[in-house]
MARDO-654076 format. One line per 2 residues: number of its first residue (from 0); their letters; for each residue x, y, z of N, C-alpha, C. Coordinates in Angstrom, 3 decimals, decimal comma. Example, Ala and Ser with C-alpha at 12.3 -4.5 7.8 and 13.67 -1.06 7.14 Angstrom:
! MARDO-654076
0) AS) 13,190/-5,690/7,800/12,300/-4,500/7,800/13,200/-3,300/7,800 | 12,850/-2,250/7,080/13,670/-1,060/7,140/12,900/0,030/7,870
END
This chain:
! MARDO-654076
0) MH) 63,673/105,046/57,613/63,612/106,015/57,652/64,899/106,458/56,248 | 65,086/107,315/55,406/65,969/107,481/54,572/67,279/107,605/55,365
2) PL) 68,458/107,543/54,727/70,008/107,874/55,418/69,942/108,752/55,629 | 69,570/109,885/54,386/70,186/111,333/54,448/69,066/112,143/55,433
4) MT) 68,115/111,720/55,754/67,022/112,152/57,003/67,794/111,892/58,491 | 67,957/110,362/58,874/68,866/110,351/59,567/70,219/111,198/60,141
6) HD) 70,947/111,551/58,869/72,334/112,142/58,742/71,893/113,394/59,296 | 70,942/114,030/58,533/70,575/115,591/59,091/69,968/115,799/60,613
8) LV) 69,538/114,365/60,962/69,069/114,671/62,497/69,893/114,415/62,996 | 71,134/113,407/63,229/72,297/113,343/63,685/72,862/114,816/63,938
10) KI) 73,314/115,614/62,668/73,692/116,774/62,847/72,975/117,969/63,750 | 72,016/117,475/63,564/71,230/118,380/64,474/71,391/118,316/66,056
12) KI) 71,377/116,913/66,108/71,558/116,512/67,791/72,795/116,996/68,219 | 73,843/117,021/67,156/75,252/117,305/67,338/75,245/118,696/67,762
14) DE) 74,759/119,294/66,913/74,683/120,825/67,084/74,133/121,144/68,306 | 72,974/120,502/69,076/72,255/120,888/69,850/73,531/120,526/71,399
16) AL) 74,151/119,214/71,456/75,274/118,456/72,089/75,873/120,283/72,285 | 76,681/120,323/70,982/77,665/121,768/71,372/77,418/122,694/71,458
18) ED) 75,984/123,502/71,335/75,568/124,389/72,084/75,165/124,201/73,487 | 74,864/123,186/73,916/74,964/123,115/75,354/75,838/122,969/76,191
20) AR) 77,396/122,596/75,300/78,679/122,323/76,025/78,582/123,721/76,230 | 78,644/124,829/74,960/79,124/125,950/75,255/78,261/126,920/76,234
22) RE) 77,052/126,486/76,214/76,430/127,185/77,504/76,902/127,112/78,772 | 77,092/125,797/78,966/77,591/125,263/80,227/79,336/125,983/80,228
24) RL) 79,996/125,941/79,248/81,051/126,207/79,540/80,940/127,928/80,365 | 80,224/128,798/79,560/79,903/129,644/79,803/79,295/130,602/80,989
26) AN) 78,417/129,590/81,833/77,994/129,431/83,144/79,125/129,184/83,764 | 79,767/128,422/83,635/80,971/127,752/84,417/82,246/129,054/84,857
28) AA) 82,236/129,315/83,609/83,186/131,047/83,817/82,428/132,121/84,688 | 81,069/132,210/84,505/80,648/133,105/84,988/80,957/132,928/86,673
30) RS) 80,392/131,392/87,094/80,433/131,117/88,041/81,690/131,331/88,829 | 82,680/131,179/88,400/84,515/131,122/88,623/84,676/132,465/88,679
32) SR) 84,619/133,186/88,199/84,987/134,706/87,930/84,178/135,558/89,134 | 83,146/134,814/89,631/82,580/135,746/90,628/83,455/135,442/92,095
34) VQ) 82,876/136,587/92,682/83,922/136,515/94,464/83,014/135,665/95,239 | 83,783/134,914/95,480/83,516/133,523/96,531/82,873/134,006/97,857
36) TI) 83,401/134,937/98,674/83,570/135,232/99,904/83,492/136,650/99,533 | 82,965/137,436/100,661/82,862/138,848/100,917/84,016/138,452/102,502
38) DA) 84,939/140,243/102,121/85,323/140,668/103,179/84,813/141,128/104,046 | 84,788/140,596/105,212/83,489/141,109/106,611/83,961/142,322/106,916
40) VP) 85,268/142,759/107,080/85,128/144,080/107,785/85,120/144,968/107,013 | 85,174/145,229/105,403/84,698/146,119/105,212/83,437/146,482/104,627
42) FR) 82,786/145,079/104,855/81,473/144,996/104,946/80,749/145,792/106,045 | 81,210/144,902/106,921/80,852/145,936/108,595/80,849/146,864/108,397
44) DR) 81,861/147,682/108,473/82,368/148,902/108,032/81,024/149,835/107,139 | 80,713/149,258/106,278/79,978/149,713/105,186/78,569/149,927/105,987
46) VA) 77,999/148,851/106,762/76,742/148,730/107,305/76,848/149,653/108,234 | 77,817/149,619/109,167/78,229/150,480/110,365/78,048/151,953/109,747
48) RL) 78,629/152,479/108,821/78,201/153,668/108,361/76,770/153,819/107,816 | 76,320/152,888/107,476/74,768/152,933/106,858/74,001/153,417/107,852
50) FS) 74,153/152,511/109,068/73,228/152,607/110,254/73,894/153,348/111,625 | 75,136/154,901/111,268/75,266/155,211/111,885/74,753/155,726/113,109
52) GL) 73,684/156,405/113,022/72,930/156,777/113,769/72,033/156,022/114,256 | 72,037/155,083/114,864/71,594/153,996/115,724/72,880/153,471/116,871
54) PT) 72,653/153,767/118,222/73,389/153,703/119,300/74,289/152,001/118,800 | 75,220/151,804/119,364/75,533/150,501/119,389/76,182/149,950/120,953
56) LI) 75,607/149,206/121,145/76,549/148,487/122,170/77,841/148,200/122,510 | 78,548/147,849/121,346/80,012/147,012/121,167/80,223/147,512/119,693
58) NR) 81,353/147,914/119,788/82,330/148,234/118,363/82,689/146,854/118,570 | 82,311/146,242/116,974/82,925/144,845/116,786/84,031/144,857/115,808
60) SR) 84,557/145,811/115,138/85,114/146,102/114,468/86,721/146,435/114,965 | 87,038/146,250/116,203/88,237/146,424/117,155/88,202/144,528/117,705
62) PA) 89,266/144,368/117,714/89,523/143,079/118,655/89,264/143,133/119,909 | 89,108/142,565/120,819/88,787/142,364/122,324/90,268/142,785/122,729
64) GA) 90,206/143,598/123,092/91,443/144,208/124,510/92,219/145,063/123,863 | 91,821/145,653/122,687/92,657/146,401/122,045/92,265/148,032/122,688
END
């Protein structure tokens, strides 16, 4: 294989590796910026409002004995 051809193939391979690394960094940034957990109480309150017409046996948003 001609040395210039080898050089061009290596440049293409390096460009592909750099593009893969850029995509991986973007994916990691998107994963880390996402909220990892939900706050259970506001979520439960929203669900309770959504289903407010249904009868509930226990109001779990208040601690026991309160």
